[in-house]
C-alpha positions in Angstrom: 0.0 0.0 0.0 2.8 2.4 0.9 4.5 1.6 -2.4 1.3 2.3 -4.3 0.9 5.7 -2.5 4.5 6.6 -3.3 4.0 5.7 -7.0 0.8 7.8 -7.0 2.5 10.8 -5.6 5.4 10.4 -8.0 3.0 10.2 -11.0 1.1 13.3 -9.7 4.3 15.2 -9.4 5.3 14.3 -12.9 1.9 15.4 -14.2 2.3 18.8 -12.4 5.8 19.3 -13.8 4.6 18.3 -17.3 1.7 20.8 -17.1 4.0 23.6 -15.9 6.5 22.9 -18.7 3.6 22.9 -21.2 2.3 26.2 -19.9 5.8 27.7 -19.9 6.4 26.4 -23.5 3.1 27.9 -24.7 4.0 31.2 -23.0 7.4 31.2 -24.6 5.8 30.7 -28.0 3.4 33.6 -27.7 4.2 36.4 -30.1 5.6 39.6 -28.7 3.0 42.3 -28.5 3.0 44.9 -31.3 4.3 48.4 -30.3 1.5 50.9 -29.9 1.2 54.5 -31.2 1.7 57.1 -28.5 -0.2 59.8 -30.4 2.9 61.9 -30.9 3.5 62.5 -34.6 5.0 64.9 -37.1 4.1 65.2 -40.8 6.4 66.4 -43.6 5.6 67.4 -47.2 7.2 65.5 -50.1 7.1 67.5 -53.3 7.3 66.2 -56.8 10.8 66.2 -58.3 10.9 67.8 -61.7 7.9 66.6 -63.7 7.4 63.3 -62.0 3.8 64.1 -60.8 4.5 62.2 -57.6 4.0 63.9 -54.2 2.7 63.3 -50.8 3.5 63.2 -47.1 5.8 61.4 -44.7 4.4 60.9 -41.2 6.7 60.2 -38.3 5.0 58.6 -35.4 6.3 57.7 -31.9 5.7 54.1 -30.6 5.6 53.0 -27.0 8.7 50.9 -27.2 10.8 53.9 -28.2 10.9 53.0 -31.9 9.6 55.2 -34.7 7.1 54.4 -37.5 7.4 56.4 -40.8 4.5 56.1 -43.2 4.9 57.5 -46.7 1.6 58.3 -48.5 2.1 59.3 -52.1 -0.1 60.1 -55.1 0.9 59.8 -58.7 2.8 56.5 -58.5 2.1 53.7 -61.1 0.7 50.3 -60.4 3.6 47.7 -60.3 6.2 50.3 -59.3 8.5 49.7 -56.4 10.3 52.8 -55.3 13.4 52.8 -53.0 13.2 55.4 -50.3 15.8 56.8 -47.9 16.5 59.5 -45.3 19.6 61.4 -46.2 21.9 63.6 -44.2 21.9 67.4 -44.7 19.3 69.4 -46.8 17.9 68.5 -50.2 19.7 71.5 -51.6 23.1 70.3 -50.4 22.6 66.6 -50.8 24.1 64.0 -48.5 24.7 60.3 -47.7 22.0 57.8 -46.9 21.4 57.6 -43.2 18.3 55.4 -42.9 16.9 52.9 -45.4 13.1 53.0 -45.5 10.8 50.4 -47.0 10.1 50.7 -50.7 7.0 52.6 -51.7 4.5 50.2 -53.3 3.5 51.9 -56.6 0.0 50.4 -56.6 -0.9 51.9 -53.2 1.6 54.7 -52.9 2.3 53.5 -49.3 5.5 52.6 -47.4 5.7 51.8 -43.7 8.9 51.4 -41.8 9.5 50.8 -38.0 13.0 51.3 -36.7 15.1 52.6 -33.7 18.5 53.1 -35.2 20.3 54.5 -38.3 22.0 52.3 -40.9 25.3 52.3 -38.9 23.6 51.0 -35.8 23.4 54.4 -33.9 20.2 54.6 -31.8 17.8 57.3 -32.8 14.7 58.4 -30.9 11.5 60.1 -32.2 12.6 63.3 -30.6 16.0 63.1 -32.3 14.5 62.3 -35.6 12.0 65.3 -35.7 15.0 67.5 -35.0 17.3 65.7 -37.5 19.4 67.4 -40.2 18.1 65.5 -43.1 15.7 65.0 -46.1 13.8 62.2 -47.8 14.4 60.9 -51.4 12.0 58.7 -53.3 13.7 57.0 -56.2 12.2 55.6 -59.4 13.5 52.0 -59.0 16.4 50.0 -57.6 17.9 49.9 -61.1 17.2 53.6 -61.7 18.2 55.3 -58.4 19.3 58.4 -60.3 15.8 59.4 -61.2 14.0 61.0 -58.3 10.2 61.0 -58.0 9.7 63.0 -54.8 11.8 64.8 -52.2 11.4 66.8 -49.0 13.3 68.2 -46.1 12.6 66.9 -42.6 13.4 67.8 -39.0 15.3 71.0 -38.4 15.4 71.7 -42.2 11.7 72.3 -42.8 10.6 75.8 -43.7 8.9 78.0 -41.2 6.7 79.8 -43.8 8.7 83.0 -43.6 10.2 84.2 -46.9 11.3 87.2 -48.9 11.2 87.6 -52.7 13.7 89.7 -54.7 13.4 90.7 -58.3 16.3 89.9 -60.6 16.5 92.2 -63.6 17.8 91.4 -67.1 21.2 92.7 -68.0 22.6 91.1 -71.2 19.3 89.7 -72.6 16.0 91.6 -72.1 14.0 88.3 -72.4 15.6 86.8 -69.3 14.1 87.8 -65.9 14.2 86.1 -62.5 13.4 86.0 -58.8 15.4 85.1 -55.8 13.4 83.7 -52.9 14.9 83.5 -49.4 13.0 81.1 -47.1 13.7 80.5 -43.4 14.3 77.0 -42.0 13.4 75.9 -38.5 17.2 75.9 -37.5 17.5 79.5 -38.7 19.4 78.7 -41.9 18.1 79.9 -45.3 17.0 78.2 -48.5 17.8 80.5 -51.4 16.0 79.6 -54.7 16.8 81.4 -58.0 14.3 81.0 -60.8 15.0 82.4 -64.3 12.5 82.6 -67.2 13.3 83.3 -70.9 16.7 81.7 -70.9 17.3 79.9 -74.2 20.8 78.7 -73.4 21.6 75.3 -71.8 24.7 76.4 -70.0 24.9 76.7 -66.2 25.2 80.2 -64.8 27.4 80.9 -61.8 25.6 83.0 -59.1 26.9 85.0 -56.1 25.8 87.4 -53.4 27.9 90.5 -53.4 28.4 93.2 -50.8 26.8 96.7 -51.4 24.4 97.8 -54.2 24.4 96.9 -57.8 25.2 100.5 -58.7 28.3 100.7 -56.4 29.3 97.0 -56.8 31.3 95.0 -54.2 33.2 91.7 -53.6 31.6 88.3 -53.5 30.3 87.4 -50.0 28.5 84.1 -50.7 28.8 81.6 -53.6 25.4 80.3 -54.7 24.7 77.1 -56.6 24.9 77.5 -60.3 21.6 78.2 -62.1 20.8 75.1 -64.2 20.6 76.1 -67.8 17.9 73.5 -68.5 15.6 74.2 -65.6 16.5 77.9 -64.8 16.7 76.9 -61.2 19.3 77.2 -58.4 18.9 76.0 -54.8 21.4 76.9 -52.1 21.3 76.2 -48.3 22.9 79.2 -46.7 24.3 78.8 -43.2 27.5 80.8 -43.4 29.3 83.3 -45.7 32.4 82.4 -47.7 34.6 83.5 -44.9 32.8 81.0 -42.6 30.9 83.7 -40.7 27.6 82.2 -39.6 24.6 83.8 -41.1 20.9 83.3 -40.3 17.8 84.1 -42.2 17.0 87.3 -40.3 20.5 88.6 -41.1 20.3 87.7 -44.8 17.0 89.5 -45.4 18.6 92.6 -43.9 21.9 92.1 -45.7 23.6 95.0 -47.6 24.1 93.1 -50.8 23.0 92.1 -54.3 22.9 89.0 -56.5 24.8 88.6 -59.8 24.1 85.7 -62.2 26.8 85.3 -64.8 26.8 83.9 -68.3 29.0 80.9 -67.6 32.0 79.6 -65.6 34.3 80.4 -68.6 32.7 83.7 -69.4 31.9 85.5 -66.1 32.1 89.0 -67.6 28.6 89.2 -69.1 25.8 89.2 -66.5 22.5 87.4 -67.2 20.4 89.0 -64.4 21.1 91.1 -61.3 19.2 92.4 -58.4 19.5 94.1 -54.9 18.6 92.1 -51.8 18.2 92.5 -48.1 18.3 96.1 -46.9 18.8 97.1 -50.5 15.8 95.2 -52.0 
């Protein structure tokens, strides 16, 4: 009888241990809970690049596990397309290396969703750091055609505040060529300078500079601008400092004692295409 009771207790113990192991195994096999949205988010505009017709938004959302979800929502993409997307360093006007690979945009839906908590080199990055990041987003045509951009937009500290000043650029050598220079403030205080020319029949690039003083009195070059593209008539420059490395912010540039010269070409700087006073002289 004692032997029977001992065997019974042993069997019961084995059953209890087996049940515990089974429960533990089931618990170990349960999927990890999905991170939840905290409600904090920031949305950025992605504009069409050239004549692509593709534009949309990038929404940065904070998750409760300290990761970030970026959702791209684009219009104008074609069914069957698969568009590589990245966050790059610096402003779109400057260009920069890829910092974070995002999921490709599905051309059929125009949607891409990526969850991450670090950059490509393994550096941790939080939601707060990302919405203050010095970067921009590129959406490319395809993995075999990365050179063709569909959409692009600055993010983080590089977005525009909405404050801007326009300056007229007057024709000099050709009365058909006119232009404008738009100075726009960034969140970090730097300035996006965009030159747009109309009526230019040439296809050569035009060097452009900000000079000191008035057009009538002339003065030395204080800031080199990106050449005006002869095909598009456009130039985009991110201005954070003058040529002598003196830091300059938007408020200082729109009160600057200066003017803009746009030259014929790098090999023929003498003839001016357009010219106009800016800042305190505008």
